[in-house]
PLY file of the C-alpha trace (Angstrom):
ply
format ascii 1.0
element vertex 273
property float x
property float y
property float z
element edge 272
property int vertex1
property int vertex2
end_header
-4.71 -21.00 8.48
-6.07 -19.87 5.66
-9.83 -18.41 4.62
-12.11 -20.63 2.30
-13.64 -18.28 -0.29
-17.41 -18.21 -0.45
-19.12 -19.88 -4.10
-21.74 -17.51 -6.02
-23.16 -18.70 -9.14
-23.93 -15.48 -10.30
-20.50 -14.15 -9.52
-19.26 -12.76 -12.58
-15.51 -13.15 -12.37
-15.07 -16.76 -12.41
-11.45 -17.05 -13.72
-8.74 -15.79 -12.51
-9.04 -12.55 -14.28
-7.87 -9.12 -12.60
-10.42 -6.57 -12.58
-9.15 -2.84 -12.13
-10.93 0.28 -10.55
-8.70 3.17 -11.21
-9.46 6.99 -10.74
-7.18 10.41 -9.87
-7.53 12.91 -6.67
-6.34 16.00 -7.41
-5.78 18.70 -4.58
-3.53 21.70 -4.73
-0.92 20.42 -7.43
-0.98 17.14 -6.28
-1.95 14.28 -8.26
-2.20 10.88 -7.39
-3.40 7.61 -9.39
-5.52 5.20 -7.04
-6.34 1.57 -7.59
-7.94 -1.58 -6.62
-8.55 -4.53 -7.45
-10.67 -7.69 -7.31
-9.50 -10.96 -8.33
-11.60 -14.49 -7.91
-14.11 -12.53 -5.59
-11.51 -11.12 -3.42
-11.23 -7.23 -3.43
-7.66 -5.74 -2.38
-7.93 -2.59 -0.35
-11.29 -0.72 -0.62
-9.80 2.76 -1.91
-10.45 6.45 -0.23
-13.90 7.64 1.02
-13.66 10.51 -1.38
-14.05 8.07 -4.22
-16.95 5.61 -2.69
-19.36 5.82 -5.55
-16.75 4.83 -7.90
-15.75 1.99 -5.91
-19.45 1.14 -5.06
-20.00 0.65 -8.80
-17.11 -1.55 -9.29
-18.11 -3.89 -6.59
-21.52 -4.07 -7.98
-20.05 -4.82 -11.37
-17.46 -7.57 -10.02
-19.67 -8.77 -6.82
-16.39 -9.19 -4.22
-17.16 -11.70 -1.13
-14.53 -10.57 0.83
-12.15 -7.40 1.69
-8.33 -7.97 2.17
-6.34 -4.88 3.05
-2.26 -3.92 2.50
-2.44 -1.86 5.28
-4.73 0.54 7.58
-4.11 3.54 5.95
-7.27 5.89 5.02
-7.08 5.49 1.28
-6.93 1.80 1.10
-9.50 1.42 3.83
-11.66 4.44 3.29
-14.79 2.50 2.11
-14.72 -0.56 3.65
-17.22 -0.03 6.67
-19.63 1.31 3.77
-18.97 -1.87 1.59
-19.32 -4.22 4.50
-22.71 -2.71 5.51
-23.86 -2.78 1.73
-22.77 -5.88 0.72
-22.79 -8.28 3.89
-19.09 -9.34 3.10
-16.16 -9.85 5.45
-13.22 -7.74 5.92
-9.68 -8.63 6.85
-6.67 -6.93 8.08
-3.26 -7.35 9.70
-4.29 -8.47 13.53
-2.06 -5.15 14.94
-4.81 -2.95 13.14
-7.89 -4.69 14.34
-8.24 -1.97 17.19
-7.26 0.67 15.02
-9.60 0.20 12.56
-12.72 -0.32 14.47
-12.68 3.65 15.12
-13.13 6.20 13.17
-9.65 7.14 11.61
-7.24 9.94 13.77
-6.14 11.08 10.75
-4.15 14.54 9.36
-5.85 17.85 8.22
-4.54 17.37 4.90
-4.92 14.00 4.66
-8.41 14.00 5.61
-8.81 16.82 2.99
-7.04 14.75 0.12
-8.82 11.51 0.88
-11.72 11.86 3.09
-12.37 9.70 6.20
-12.58 6.48 7.68
-15.13 4.94 9.22
-14.38 2.58 12.03
-15.47 -1.41 11.07
-14.68 -4.14 12.09
-12.38 -6.67 10.51
-11.07 -9.83 11.02
-7.18 -10.88 11.19
-5.67 -11.76 8.08
-4.58 -15.76 7.82
-1.68 -16.35 6.49
-3.24 -17.94 3.22
-6.03 -16.55 1.26
-8.29 -19.89 -0.73
-10.45 -18.30 -3.11
-12.65 -20.38 -5.81
-9.97 -20.66 -7.91
-6.95 -19.34 -6.25
-4.51 -19.45 -3.77
-2.57 -16.49 -1.88
-0.19 -16.35 0.62
-0.15 -13.15 2.74
3.52 -12.20 3.30
4.37 -9.53 6.04
6.30 -6.66 4.46
6.79 -3.54 7.29
8.08 -0.52 6.56
5.70 1.82 4.74
3.58 0.93 7.79
4.20 -1.91 10.39
1.42 -3.67 9.50
1.89 -3.48 5.65
1.14 -6.78 4.04
1.77 -7.82 0.15
-0.51 -10.81 -1.38
1.50 -13.41 -3.58
-0.24 -15.74 -5.85
2.75 -18.31 -6.88
0.93 -20.20 -9.24
0.94 -16.93 -11.45
3.49 -15.34 -10.26
1.54 -12.03 -9.37
1.94 -9.91 -6.14
-0.50 -7.76 -4.54
2.43 -4.90 -3.73
-0.04 -2.01 -1.53
2.51 0.42 -1.01
5.33 -1.28 -1.16
6.94 -0.50 -4.71
5.17 2.95 -5.59
8.13 4.05 -7.15
11.68 2.80 -7.72
13.42 6.07 -6.82
11.65 6.94 -4.02
12.29 11.18 -2.83
9.87 11.47 -0.22
8.00 9.80 2.61
6.34 9.91 5.61
7.89 10.73 9.08
6.50 7.27 10.60
8.06 5.31 7.75
11.27 3.17 8.60
13.36 3.05 5.02
15.51 0.02 6.69
13.02 -2.05 7.16
11.25 -1.49 4.25
14.49 -2.63 2.55
14.52 -5.63 4.54
10.80 -6.48 3.31
11.83 -5.88 -0.45
15.21 -7.93 0.30
12.96 -11.22 1.67
10.51 -10.02 -1.20
13.18 -10.79 -3.81
13.46 -14.34 -2.27
9.81 -15.14 -3.67
9.40 -15.83 -7.70
6.76 -13.21 -9.12
7.16 -11.06 -12.24
3.82 -8.82 -12.55
2.59 -6.64 -9.32
-0.46 -4.83 -9.07
0.34 -1.42 -7.05
-2.53 0.18 -5.22
-1.22 3.78 -7.32
0.85 2.60 -10.29
-1.17 -0.22 -11.23
-0.33 -3.09 -13.21
3.36 -3.27 -13.42
5.38 -6.15 -15.93
8.41 -6.94 -14.72
7.99 -5.83 -11.32
10.53 -8.36 -9.78
13.35 -6.19 -11.64
11.88 -2.84 -10.59
11.82 -4.13 -6.65
15.30 -4.99 -7.46
16.43 -1.70 -9.06
14.38 0.45 -5.72
16.20 -1.44 -3.17
19.93 -0.77 -4.90
18.77 3.01 -5.51
17.90 3.07 -1.28
21.10 0.76 -0.59
23.32 3.29 -2.65
20.95 6.16 -1.08
22.14 5.15 2.47
25.33 5.10 1.11
25.64 8.65 0.05
23.77 9.95 2.90
25.92 8.34 5.56
29.21 9.48 3.70
27.36 13.42 3.84
26.76 12.51 7.36
30.37 11.32 8.42
31.11 14.39 7.26
29.23 16.73 9.55
26.38 17.63 7.25
23.21 17.59 8.94
20.34 16.43 8.02
18.71 19.20 6.91
21.84 20.04 5.00
22.06 16.39 3.34
18.22 16.79 2.23
19.11 19.69 0.35
21.98 18.52 -1.29
20.40 15.45 -2.77
17.15 17.01 -2.96
17.10 20.46 -4.16
13.82 20.20 -5.21
10.94 20.37 -2.46
7.94 18.63 -4.21
4.56 20.20 -3.84
2.94 17.60 -1.09
5.97 18.46 1.28
4.23 21.81 1.80
0.50 20.25 1.57
1.60 17.89 4.05
3.51 20.66 6.47
6.75 18.29 6.37
4.85 15.10 6.83
5.28 14.04 3.59
9.47 14.78 2.86
12.99 14.12 1.87
14.15 15.13 4.94
12.20 11.69 6.71
13.78 9.79 3.99
17.16 10.93 5.10
16.90 10.89 8.71
15.68 7.35 8.47
18.39 6.45 6.33
20.88 7.89 9.17
19.06 6.19 12.36
19.23 3.14 11.36
23.40 3.82 11.13
23.72 5.62 13.95
0 1
1 2
2 3
3 4
4 5
5 6
6 7
7 8
8 9
9 10
10 11
11 12
12 13
13 14
14 15
15 16
16 17
17 18
18 19
19 20
20 21
21 22
22 23
23 24
24 25
25 26
26 27
27 28
28 29
29 30
30 31
31 32
32 33
33 34
34 35
35 36
36 37
37 38
38 39
39 40
40 41
41 42
42 43
43 44
44 45
45 46
46 47
47 48
48 49
49 50
50 51
51 52
52 53
53 54
54 55
55 56
56 57
57 58
58 59
59 60
60 61
61 62
62 63
63 64
64 65
65 66
66 67
67 68
68 69
69 70
70 71
71 72
72 73
73 74
74 75
75 76
76 77
77 78
78 79
79 80
80 81
81 82
82 83
83 84
84 85
85 86
86 87
87 88
88 89
89 90
90 91
91 92
92 93
93 94
94 95
95 96
96 97
97 98
98 99
99 100
100 101
101 102
102 103
103 104
104 105
105 106
106 107
107 108
108 109
109 110
110 111
111 112
112 113
113 114
114 115
115 116
116 117
117 118
118 119
119 120
120 121
121 122
122 123
123 124
124 125
125 126
126 127
127 128
128 129
129 130
130 131
131 132
132 133
133 134
134 135
135 136
136 137
137 138
138 139
139 140
140 141
141 142
142 143
143 144
144 145
145 146
146 147
147 148
148 149
149 150
150 151
151 152
152 153
153 154
154 155
155 156
156 157
157 158
158 159
159 160
160 161
161 162
162 163
163 164
164 165
165 166
166 167
167 168
168 169
169 170
170 171
171 172
172 173
173 174
174 175
175 176
176 177
177 178
178 179
179 180
180 181
181 182
182 183
183 184
184 185
185 186
186 187
187 188
188 189
189 190
190 191
191 192
192 193
193 194
194 195
195 196
196 197
197 198
198 199
199 200
200 201
201 202
202 203
203 204
204 205
205 206
206 207
207 208
208 209
209 210
210 211
211 212
212 213
213 214
214 215
215 216
216 217
217 218
218 219
219 220
220 221
221 222
222 223
223 224
224 225
225 226
226 227
227 228
228 229
229 230
230 231
231 232
232 233
233 234
234 235
235 236
236 237
237 238
238 239
239 240
240 241
241 242
242 243
243 244
244 245
245 246
246 247
247 248
248 249
249 250
250 251
251 252
252 253
253 254
254 255
255 256
256 257
257 258
258 259
259 260
260 261
261 262
262 263
263 264
264 265
265 266
266 267
267 268
268 269
269 270
270 271
271 272
């Protein structure tokens, strides 16, 4: 099953050049970069509602003919309803998130303040492959950050559009619902593929991406071993968190603990209990 791209004679992006949108969101001491990409007429993630004007200007300049999503979070789907209506283009997402995205997002207050809302939108299920005018992408399931997370691999050019799979090679805080052992399995599976450059939703274009994903997996494996050693000595999850991550980042306070090192430790322990 695949998506076949629409042919637009007046589309600016006639090559496989990657067009990049970048902006910064700041609040209460927390700063995050946001990236969206258009390659061969395909918009990868629509960004948060808070950046709607910038995203719309980006799309007007580069004329995508479809939107594909790495996952359902509001910083990746926040402008989809608006773009679908204004540009009259289809949107695609993992099948399990079709019903979630049909309605306004049920978003925690801190994320609503940081990113803005997600208006409900109609989407189609992502297929296994996406055939654009000049490119072919494989849709690879990479659960862990969310259960619906996918990445888009262009084998011919060794380019991977990674959503929130990578973010940083040394993870220190995660959300309560993240499954880090499952994320590790996704990383292992991805390392069987051939790619070099990754395009991250919050880190931009990253060269030598394959090696950095190797580093991330090695870090998480070592961290899990360290955590289990302390757990077997009788330390609680809270004590282990303080031992390994003594500094509490601003986002842990801002999110009322939904983002925290505690969640990372707990997830890695639960896998072995």
